[in-house]
Structure formats: structure tokens, C-alpha cells
N, C-alpha and C positions, 0 to 999 in steps of 0.2 A: 657396221653396215656402210657400204660404199655408196657414193652418190655420183651419178654421171649426168652431164648436162648435154642436152640435144638442142641445137639451134639450126633451123632450116630456113632457107630462102629459095622459093620456087622449088626446083628439083635438087638444089644443093643442100644436102643434109650433112651436118657435122656433129660428131660426138666428142665431147671433151671430158677428161677426168679432172682437169685443173681449171678452176674458175678464172685464174689470171690469164690463161691461154685463150679462153673464150672471150674475155674482155679485150685482150690485145687484138684478136682477129676482127672483132666488131669495130674497134676504134680505127684499125688500119683501113677497113672498108669505108667507114665514115669519112676519114681524112682524104681518101683517094677519090670517092665518088659523090658524096652527099653535097647538095647545093645548100651551103650554110645560110644563105639569104632567106630561104623558104623553109628551112628545117628548124624545128624548135629544140632539137637535141644537141648535146655536147658530150665531151668525154665523161663528165660526172653523171649525166643521165644514162649513158651506156653502162657504166659501172653499177649504177643503182638497179638497172634492168636485170643484169646478170645476177647480182647479189640477191634480188628478191624472187628469183625463179624458184618455183616449187613444183609439186606434182600436177598443178593445174596450169594449162597453157597460158602464156602471156605473149604479147606482141610489142614490137617497137618498129616504127616506120620512119623511113628517110625518103626525101625527095631527091632524085638524082637527075642529072642532065643526060638526055638520050637523044642524040642527033638534033640538038638545039631545042628540044622539048623537055618538059619535066615529067618524070615517071615516078610512081610511088613504088618503093621496094619495102616489102613487109618481111620482117624476121619473126619467126615463131619460136619461142623457147619453152622448155619444160625440163624438169629433172626427174630422174628415176632412181629409186633406192634399190640397191642390189643386196 
């Protein structure tokens, strides 16, 4: 049985077959945009989020700077077994 990972942010929906690619994409987004001062996550918590995904939706949230304000970005993740 194959497993795919779906991670969505607003209208950006991505489908991954490889956990490592999903982790890498989230970490790149985190490094580029997350405000580390106000966000409780780090690379380890991102890896844990992806590793723990199952057929029930889960979320991870980052605060990002948006035109000198902070905005909340929510990623929703879920796995499907094929």
C-alpha cells in the first residue's frame, strides 16, 4: 500500500510521495518567511509534524511578516493510503 502526503496552505495544495521532500519544502518556507521571534516551531518540530501525519488532518502554524505586520499561516496536512 502506498502513502501520499498532502499539505495545503490557503489555495496552495501540494502532494508528496516522499516524506523528506515534504519536510524540506516546509523547512524552506519556514526559513524564508517565519518570524522566529514569535513562532514556537523549528526544524525539529516541522519534521515531527510531517512524521506524525496520518489519515486525520493535523495543522502547523507559523507567524510570518507581511508588510510590517504579523500574519498567521496555517498548513494542513493529511495522508492517504492508496
